[in-house]
N, C-alpha and C positions, 0 to 999 in steps of 0.2 A: 866250604868245609870248616867246621868250628875248630878252634885251637884247643887242644886237650893235652894235659900233661899227666905223667905217671902220678898216681895217687888221687887224681880228680874223681869226683862222683859224676857219673854220666847216665844218660838214658840211651839204650842201644837196641836197635831192631835186629833180631837174629832168628832165622828159620820160622818166620811168620808170627813170632812172639816179640814182645818188647819188655826189656828188663832194666832195672836200675842196678848199677854196679860200680865197682872201683877199678880204674885202669891200673893194671899191674905191669904191663910191658908194652913198648912200642915195637911192633914187628914189621916195620916197613909199610906195606899197604893195609895192615890190620893192627888192631889193638887187642891184647889179651885182657879180658875183663872178668872180674870175679862177681858173680851174681849175689846181690844183696836183697832184692825184692822183685816181684813180678808186676809189671805195669799193664801189660796186655797179654792175655793167655794165647798160646799158639792156636792156629786154626785147625779144625778137624777135617778129615776127608782128604781127597786127592787134590793137591795144589795145582796139578796140571790140568785138571778138569773141575774147576770150581762149581759147586752146586750139584754135581753129579753123584748119584748113588748106585746106578746100574752099570754093570760091565766095567767097574773100576775097583781098585782096592781102597777101601775107605779107612784111611789111617787114623789111629788114635794117638794123638800127640800130647805127651806130658810136658808141663812147664819144666824148665831147667831147675835143678835142685839148688838149695841155699849153699853158697860158696862154690858151686860148680864154675868152672872157667869156660869162657867162650872166646873164640877167635873171630872178631867182628871187623868187617871192612870199615875203614875210617869214615867214609861218607854217611854211614848208618849210626854214627856216634855223635851225641850232642850233650853239652854240659847240662847238669841237673842241679838246681839250686834249692829245691824244696826239701822239707823234712823227709827222711827215708823211713818208710813204714816198716814194721816187722815183716819178715818173709811170710810167715803164716797168714797174717792179716791181709797182706797184699795179694797173696795167692787166692784166698777166699773171695776177696773183692773182685779180682780179675775174672774168676770163674763165674761169679754172680752177674757181672756186667755182660759177659759173653752169652750166658744163658738168657738173660733178659733181652738182648738183641735178637737172639735166635727165636725166642718165643713170640716176637711181634708178627711173624709171618708163618702160616701153616704150610709147610712144604716137607717133602720126603727128606731132603737134605737137612733141614733144621731139626726135624724129629730125630734123625739118626745122630746128628752132632750133639744134641742134648743128651741122648742116650749114652754116647761115648763119654761125655763130660761127667755124667752121673757115675759111670763105671770108674772113672779116674778118682772121683771124690771118695767113693766107697773103698776102692782098693789101695789108693796111695795117699790122697790128700787128707783123709780123715785123721791120719796118724801125726800130721804136722801141727805143732803147737803154734799159737799166735805169738 
């Protein structure tokens, strides 16, 4: 586990997404982290049945908002030393990378996941500035 201090900029995995943020509090087994950018967009669909589209609830997962706080287990937090991109730019890039990965294979899951991402872009992400 990496040594992280309050005020440090970190990369943290949280609920199937990965974010760049600032450590705000040490909460024992967790860190409270403020989201500054999106590194990897959260996965779509049922996490307990990966790749399934039938007989499951196919979740639409939004990325955490700019300045939203997350309570992350310490082993999922790592120092981040690169330049912090703007939230809007990082979100658009994370969505683009996820859609590109999904478009490489023609499957029912990938089609539905791309559809959900498109819905998120139209309903939520379109309004976010770079």
